[in-house]
PLY file of the C-alpha trace (Angstrom):
ply
format ascii 1.0
element vertex 175
property float x
property float y
property float z
element edge 174
property int vertex1
property int vertex2
end_header
-49.32 3.22 -2.45
-50.04 5.54 -5.49
-49.35 9.18 -4.61
-51.10 10.21 -7.95
-54.34 8.59 -7.22
-57.16 10.78 -6.57
-60.79 10.04 -5.78
-62.82 11.56 -8.59
-66.45 11.33 -9.52
-65.38 8.71 -12.09
-63.45 6.61 -9.54
-65.99 7.01 -6.65
-68.47 4.36 -7.73
-65.78 1.71 -8.28
-64.16 2.63 -4.88
-67.66 2.40 -3.10
-68.13 -1.08 -4.64
-64.70 -2.17 -3.57
-65.36 -1.09 0.04
-68.74 -2.86 -0.04
-67.52 -6.14 -1.56
-64.51 -6.22 1.00
-67.14 -5.62 3.83
-65.16 -2.77 5.24
-62.47 -5.22 6.50
-59.53 -2.83 7.21
-56.72 -5.27 6.23
-58.55 -6.32 2.97
-58.84 -2.61 2.08
-55.18 -1.95 2.82
-54.21 -4.86 0.54
-56.50 -3.66 -2.09
-54.94 -0.20 -1.89
-51.57 -1.75 -2.47
-52.84 -3.17 -5.70
-53.63 0.38 -7.18
-49.89 0.44 -8.09
-50.74 -2.09 -10.86
-54.43 -2.07 -11.34
-57.35 0.38 -11.43
-60.03 0.00 -8.77
-62.32 -1.29 -11.44
-59.75 -3.96 -12.39
-59.37 -4.89 -8.69
-63.08 -5.27 -8.43
-63.12 -7.36 -11.48
-60.57 -9.81 -9.91
-62.17 -10.23 -6.50
-63.77 -13.57 -7.45
-60.78 -14.93 -5.72
-60.12 -12.37 -3.12
-57.41 -14.58 -1.39
-55.12 -14.42 -4.47
-55.71 -10.76 -5.28
-55.40 -9.50 -1.70
-51.82 -10.17 -0.98
-48.66 -8.21 -0.50
-48.96 -6.41 2.70
-45.80 -4.68 3.96
-42.93 -7.22 4.75
-42.42 -5.46 7.97
-45.97 -6.57 9.19
-46.58 -9.78 10.92
-47.23 -12.62 8.48
-50.79 -12.79 9.43
-51.15 -9.17 8.17
-49.40 -9.69 4.85
-52.40 -11.41 3.06
-56.14 -11.78 3.80
-55.80 -15.68 3.67
-53.07 -15.44 6.38
-55.30 -13.41 8.51
-58.17 -15.75 8.19
-55.92 -18.77 8.63
-54.60 -17.23 11.86
-58.13 -16.70 13.27
-59.19 -20.26 12.09
-56.17 -21.87 13.74
-57.08 -20.26 17.04
-60.29 -22.17 17.18
-61.03 -25.43 18.89
-62.22 -28.49 16.83
-65.99 -27.86 17.51
-65.66 -24.32 16.53
-63.86 -25.21 13.37
-66.47 -27.75 12.52
-69.41 -25.50 13.28
-67.82 -22.51 11.30
-67.16 -24.74 8.20
-70.75 -26.02 8.24
-72.30 -22.57 8.73
-70.57 -21.62 5.40
-73.36 -23.51 3.55
-75.73 -20.60 4.53
-76.20 -17.70 2.06
-77.83 -14.65 3.41
-78.07 -15.67 7.10
-79.68 -18.25 9.40
-81.39 -18.68 12.83
-80.28 -20.77 15.67
-82.80 -23.68 14.70
-81.21 -23.90 11.16
-77.78 -23.78 12.47
-78.65 -26.60 15.08
-80.27 -28.76 12.27
-77.19 -28.13 9.90
-74.41 -28.16 12.34
-75.54 -30.62 14.98
-74.14 -33.75 13.72
-71.10 -35.90 14.78
-68.76 -34.72 16.19
-70.75 -31.72 17.37
-74.02 -32.40 19.35
-76.98 -30.35 18.40
-77.19 -29.10 22.02
-73.65 -27.86 21.84
-74.29 -25.64 18.67
-75.71 -22.73 20.61
-72.67 -22.44 22.74
-70.33 -22.81 19.92
-72.22 -20.40 17.83
-72.03 -17.91 20.70
-68.26 -18.38 20.80
-68.04 -17.78 17.09
-70.08 -14.47 17.64
-67.71 -13.36 20.38
-64.73 -14.05 18.08
-66.37 -11.93 15.28
-66.44 -14.74 12.84
-70.25 -14.86 12.92
-72.51 -11.83 13.48
-75.95 -11.66 15.19
-78.76 -9.28 14.35
-81.79 -8.83 16.39
-84.99 -8.58 14.25
-88.78 -8.51 14.85
-88.87 -12.28 14.12
-85.93 -13.06 16.42
-82.20 -13.27 16.26
-80.61 -13.87 12.80
-76.94 -14.77 12.18
-74.69 -14.14 9.20
-71.08 -14.41 8.22
-69.06 -11.87 6.24
-68.74 -13.22 2.66
-64.93 -13.35 3.23
-65.43 -15.67 6.06
-68.21 -17.66 4.54
-66.18 -18.22 1.43
-63.23 -19.50 3.59
-65.60 -21.68 5.71
-67.14 -23.35 2.48
-63.50 -24.03 1.22
-62.57 -25.67 4.47
-65.89 -27.65 4.41
-65.13 -28.84 0.94
-61.82 -30.17 2.03
-63.60 -32.54 4.42
-65.29 -34.34 1.44
-68.06 -36.45 3.06
-68.92 -33.90 5.57
-69.62 -31.49 2.83
-72.25 -33.63 1.23
-73.84 -34.56 4.42
-73.95 -30.85 5.60
-75.55 -29.87 2.31
-78.14 -32.65 2.70
-78.97 -31.49 6.25
-79.24 -27.93 4.87
-81.82 -29.23 2.30
-83.77 -30.84 5.02
-83.68 -27.65 7.18
-84.92 -25.63 4.23
-87.83 -28.05 3.75
-86.62 -29.72 0.66
0 1
1 2
2 3
3 4
4 5
5 6
6 7
7 8
8 9
9 10
10 11
11 12
12 13
13 14
14 15
15 16
16 17
17 18
18 19
19 20
20 21
21 22
22 23
23 24
24 25
25 26
26 27
27 28
28 29
29 30
30 31
31 32
32 33
33 34
34 35
35 36
36 37
37 38
38 39
39 40
40 41
41 42
42 43
43 44
44 45
45 46
46 47
47 48
48 49
49 50
50 51
51 52
52 53
53 54
54 55
55 56
56 57
57 58
58 59
59 60
60 61
61 62
62 63
63 64
64 65
65 66
66 67
67 68
68 69
69 70
70 71
71 72
72 73
73 74
74 75
75 76
76 77
77 78
78 79
79 80
80 81
81 82
82 83
83 84
84 85
85 86
86 87
87 88
88 89
89 90
90 91
91 92
92 93
93 94
94 95
95 96
96 97
97 98
98 99
99 100
100 101
101 102
102 103
103 104
104 105
105 106
106 107
107 108
108 109
109 110
110 111
111 112
112 113
113 114
114 115
115 116
116 117
117 118
118 119
119 120
120 121
121 122
122 123
123 124
124 125
125 126
126 127
127 128
128 129
129 130
130 131
131 132
132 133
133 134
134 135
135 136
136 137
137 138
138 139
139 140
140 141
141 142
142 143
143 144
144 145
145 146
146 147
147 148
148 149
149 150
150 151
151 152
152 153
153 154
154 155
155 156
156 157
157 158
158 159
159 160
160 161
161 162
162 163
163 164
164 165
165 166
166 167
167 168
168 169
169 170
170 171
171 172
172 173
173 174
């Protein structure tokens, strides 16, 4: 996107930060690379608070879902059934990960039964929207920040469910 761009010792830390902040998502990196026509890598990093507005402008020859990060996440979200959408949105309240018990406590409310959460969570893992990690203390789950941010936004659009989910999170965390 910028033939004169060269990775120098000066640019390397900003590039490493960008890759880390974009969680290695290939489309996000490609869209960020397109921005180097206008912005330095440091400037792109500074503007990533709203990654869905900054990471746009994929090639017009690409499918619509590949032209912006938001379009890609929208496309993935739209493929989910109602239970998966609801659980994904509610999982967005977790920062830093969660275990199955916490997910059941937070996500297991109408219209999703607590007994259904494990299967729905498994489906979200299979679809790469949630990741699982085996640890000594058991399985932990987490979401890429890009997906978590999107899920929180969707949950906020639900209004009352957002407040109720936050309350269930507080109870699950013992407060």
